[in-house]
C-alpha positions in Angstrom: 42.2 -15.0 -181.3 40.2 -12.7 -178.7 36.5 -13.9 -179.1 33.8 -12.6 -177.2 31.1 -14.1 -175.1 28.6 -11.8 -176.6 28.3 -14.2 -179.5 26.1 -16.6 -177.4 22.3 -17.0 -177.1 21.0 -19.1 -173.9 17.8 -19.8 -173.0 15.9 -22.5 -170.9 12.2 -23.2 -169.7 10.9 -25.1 -166.8 7.4 -26.8 -166.8 6.3 -28.3 -163.8 3.9 -29.3 -161.0 4.2 -28.0 -157.3 3.2 -31.2 -155.3 3.8 -29.5 -151.9 5.4 -26.3 -150.8 8.7 -28.5 -150.3 8.5 -30.8 -153.8 8.0 -30.1 -157.3 8.5 -32.0 -160.4 8.6 -31.4 -164.1 10.3 -30.9 -167.5 13.4 -28.8 -168.5 14.7 -27.7 -171.6 17.7 -25.6 -172.2 19.7 -24.5 -175.6 22.9 -22.8 -175.9 23.9 -21.5 -179.4 26.8 -20.0 -180.7 25.3 -17.2 -182.7 28.0 -16.4 -185.1 30.1 -13.4 -184.1 33.6 -12.8 -185.3 34.7 -16.5 -184.4 32.5 -18.7 -186.5 31.1 -18.2 -190.0 27.6 -19.4 -189.0 25.5 -20.3 -185.9 25.9 -23.6 -184.5 24.2 -25.4 -181.7 26.4 -26.0 -178.7 23.8 -28.2 -176.7 20.0 -28.6 -176.8 18.9 -30.5 -173.6 15.6 -32.0 -172.6 15.0 -34.0 -169.3 12.9 -34.3 -166.2 13.7 -32.2 -162.8 12.7 -32.8 -159.0 13.0 -29.7 -156.9 13.2 -29.9 -153.0 12.4 -26.7 -151.2 12.8 -25.4 -147.5 10.2 -22.5 -147.6 10.8 -21.6 -143.9 14.4 -20.6 -145.0 13.7 -19.6 -148.7 16.1 -22.3 -150.2 15.7 -24.8 -153.1 17.7 -27.5 -154.7 16.7 -28.7 -158.1 18.2 -32.0 -159.8 17.8 -32.3 -163.6 19.1 -35.0 -166.0 18.5 -36.1 -169.6 19.6 -36.2 -173.1 21.5 -33.8 -175.6 19.7 -33.5 -179.0 23.2 -32.2 -180.6 24.9 -35.3 -182.5 28.0 -36.7 -180.7 27.0 -35.2 -177.4 26.1 -37.4 -174.3 23.5 -36.8 -171.7 23.5 -34.1 -169.1 23.2 -33.8 -165.5 22.6 -30.4 -163.8 22.5 -29.3 -160.0 20.9 -25.9 -159.3 20.6 -24.4 -155.7 18.9 -21.0 -154.9 17.7 -18.8 -152.1 15.4 -16.0 -151.6 16.7 -12.6 -150.8 
């Protein structure tokens, strides 16, 4: 009954190489933890991802698209695929 999203810790890191102004590649790590709160008795990992990414950018328009895929370290979880897009204001 009535949980809260304040019980989660979410962090990620990207380490990559910018080949040109329009292309980059590298590694992506992401971790989501249910940190306890009122709904669970102890902290548990929801997912812990690691995999490569490629990023395409259009600097003239200030936009990018990043494609990431890889594996999940948490038992019984499958691989992941993530698509990100963004723009500069």
